[in-house]
C-alpha positions in Angstrom: 139.6 32.2 15.7 136.1 31.1 15.7 133.6 28.5 15.0 130.9 27.5 12.3 128.1 27.1 15.1 126.8 30.7 15.2 125.7 30.4 18.8 129.1 29.2 20.0 131.0 31.6 18.0 129.0 34.5 19.6 129.6 32.9 23.1 133.4 32.5 22.1 133.8 36.1 21.2 132.0 37.4 24.2 134.1 35.2 26.7 137.3 36.3 24.9 136.5 40.1 24.6 135.3 40.6 28.1 138.2 38.5 29.5 140.7 40.4 27.5 139.2 43.8 28.4 139.2 42.8 32.5 143.0 41.8 31.9 144.0 44.9 30.5 141.4 47.2 32.3 142.6 50.8 31.7 142.9 50.8 28.0 146.7 49.9 28.1 146.4 48.0 24.9 144.1 50.4 22.5 145.0 49.4 19.4 145.0 45.6 20.0 141.4 45.7 21.5 140.2 47.7 18.3 141.7 45.0 16.1 140.0 42.3 18.3 136.7 44.3 17.7 137.2 44.6 14.1 137.8 40.9 13.6 134.7 40.2 15.9 132.4 42.0 13.7 133.8 40.2 10.6 133.4 36.8 12.3 130.0 37.2 13.8 127.5 37.0 11.1 124.2 37.2 13.1 123.2 40.8 12.9 120.8 40.0 15.8 123.4 39.5 18.2 126.3 41.6 17.0 125.1 44.8 18.6 126.3 43.5 22.0 129.8 43.7 20.6 129.3 47.1 19.2 127.9 48.5 22.5 130.9 46.9 24.3 133.2 48.6 22.0 131.5 51.8 22.0 131.7 51.7 25.8 135.4 50.9 25.7 136.0 53.9 23.5 134.1 56.2 25.8 136.0 55.2 28.8 139.7 54.8 27.2 139.6 56.1 23.8 138.0 59.3 21.9 134.5 60.3 21.8 134.8 60.7 18.2 135.9 56.9 17.9 132.9 56.2 20.0 130.3 57.9 17.9 132.0 56.2 14.9 131.3 52.8 16.4 127.5 53.9 17.2 127.2 55.0 13.6 128.6 51.3 12.3 126.2 49.7 14.7 123.2 51.6 12.9 124.6 50.6 9.6 125.1 46.9 10.5 121.5 46.7 12.1 119.8 48.9 9.8 116.2 49.5 10.4 116.4 49.5 14.2 114.9 52.7 16.0 116.8 51.9 19.1 120.2 52.2 17.8 119.7 55.3 15.9 118.1 56.8 18.8 121.1 55.8 21.0 123.4 57.2 18.5 121.4 60.5 18.2 121.7 60.9 22.0 125.3 60.0 22.2 125.6 62.5 19.3 124.0 65.3 21.3 126.0 64.3 24.6 129.5 64.9 22.8 128.7 67.2 20.1 125.7 69.2 21.0 122.1 69.2 19.9 122.6 70.7 16.4 125.0 67.9 15.5 122.3 65.4 15.9 120.6 66.9 12.9 123.0 64.9 10.8 122.1 61.8 12.5 118.3 61.8 12.0 118.6 63.1 8.3 121.1 60.3 7.4 118.7 57.8 9.3 115.4 59.1 7.4 117.3 58.9 4.2 118.4 55.2 4.4 115.8 53.4 6.5 113.4 51.4 4.4 111.0 50.3 7.3 108.1 52.7 7.7 107.6 52.3 11.2 111.2 52.9 12.4 111.2 55.7 10.0 108.2 57.4 11.4 109.4 57.1 14.9 112.5 58.6 14.3 110.8 61.5 12.2 108.8 62.2 15.2 112.0 62.1 17.5 113.7 64.5 14.9 110.8 66.8 15.0 110.6 66.9 18.8 114.3 67.9 18.8 113.9 70.8 16.3 110.8 72.0 17.9 111.7 72.0 21.7 115.3 71.8 21.9 116.2 74.2 18.5 113.1 76.1 18.5 112.7 75.5 14.9 109.1 75.0 14.3 109.1 75.4 10.5 111.6 72.6 10.2 109.6 70.5 12.9 106.4 70.8 10.8 108.2 69.8 7.6 109.7 66.8 9.4 106.3 65.8 10.8 104.5 66.3 7.5 107.2 63.8 5.8 106.8 61.2 8.7 102.9 61.4 8.6 103.0 59.4 5.5 104.2 56.6 7.3 102.3 57.0 10.4 98.7 55.2 10.0 96.6 57.1 12.7 94.8 53.9 13.2 97.9 52.1 14.8 100.3 54.9 15.7 97.9 57.7 17.4 101.0 58.9 19.5 102.4 60.5 16.6 99.3 62.5 15.6 98.7 63.2 19.3 102.5 64.8 19.4 101.6 66.8 16.3 98.4 68.0 17.7 100.3 69.3 21.0 102.7 70.9 18.9 100.3 73.2 16.9 98.3 73.9 19.9 101.2 75.2 21.9 103.1 76.9 18.9 100.7 76.8 16.2 97.9 78.8 14.8 94.7 78.1 13.1 96.5 77.8 9.5 98.9 75.5 10.5 96.5 73.2 12.7 94.2 72.9 9.9 96.9 71.8 7.7 97.9 69.1 10.2 94.3 68.0 10.1 94.2 68.0 6.3 97.6 66.0 6.0 96.0 63.5 8.7 92.6 62.9 6.6 94.7 62.4 3.5 96.8 59.8 5.3 94.0 58.1 6.8 92.4 57.6 3.3 95.4 56.6 1.8 96.0 53.8 4.7 92.2 52.9 4.3 92.5 52.4 0.5 95.6 50.2 0.9 93.9 48.0 3.7 91.0 47.3 1.3 93.3 46.6 -1.5 95.2 44.1 0.4 92.2 42.5 1.8 90.6 42.3 -1.7 93.9 40.6 -3.3 94.0 38.1 -0.3 90.5 37.2 -0.9 91.1 36.7 -4.5 94.1 34.5 -3.9 92.1 32.6 -1.4 89.5 31.9 -4.1 91.7 30.9 -6.3 93.2 28.4 -4.4 90.1 26.7 -3.5 89.9 23.4 -5.5 
């Protein structure tokens, strides 16, 4: 069932699924519920609202199904919403909860490989590096991740990234690793400064050309 009106379709599925889950509380109709969610994902085209249904589905699986299935739902949510930091971080958190800290590596590695939004990717790199450094004690791996994510972390707008790296090196690094962090920061600052200048020049030229 469904309707061509996006908002009405969303509300219809929300009402139906919540009513069905309330009526059959306790997971007495597991496969029926899963089938309804599959139909819902196909019917609700708006990615900005579909997350609500994935989260409802994942919660249901955590309560009445299998943790493995719940994680599959969280993964599917990430694939559907794509460049969303919150959903990937939730997926990583749930993976740690059910499979352990080491298992979260795969989540972060997959996310960093597919995400195309620089802001989201750099934020996930920071969380990934913190996991490696402070929960797995893998400092070299953490530095490599920080170095990769740094290329997308503008010091002028994302100071938290560099503060965290500074804290890491002060607590666990040495003069060599600290100086390397500073070198990378200068390089990134230069790259972003050049990019900003080029963008401003292009914009100015376009405005001049548009003036009659």
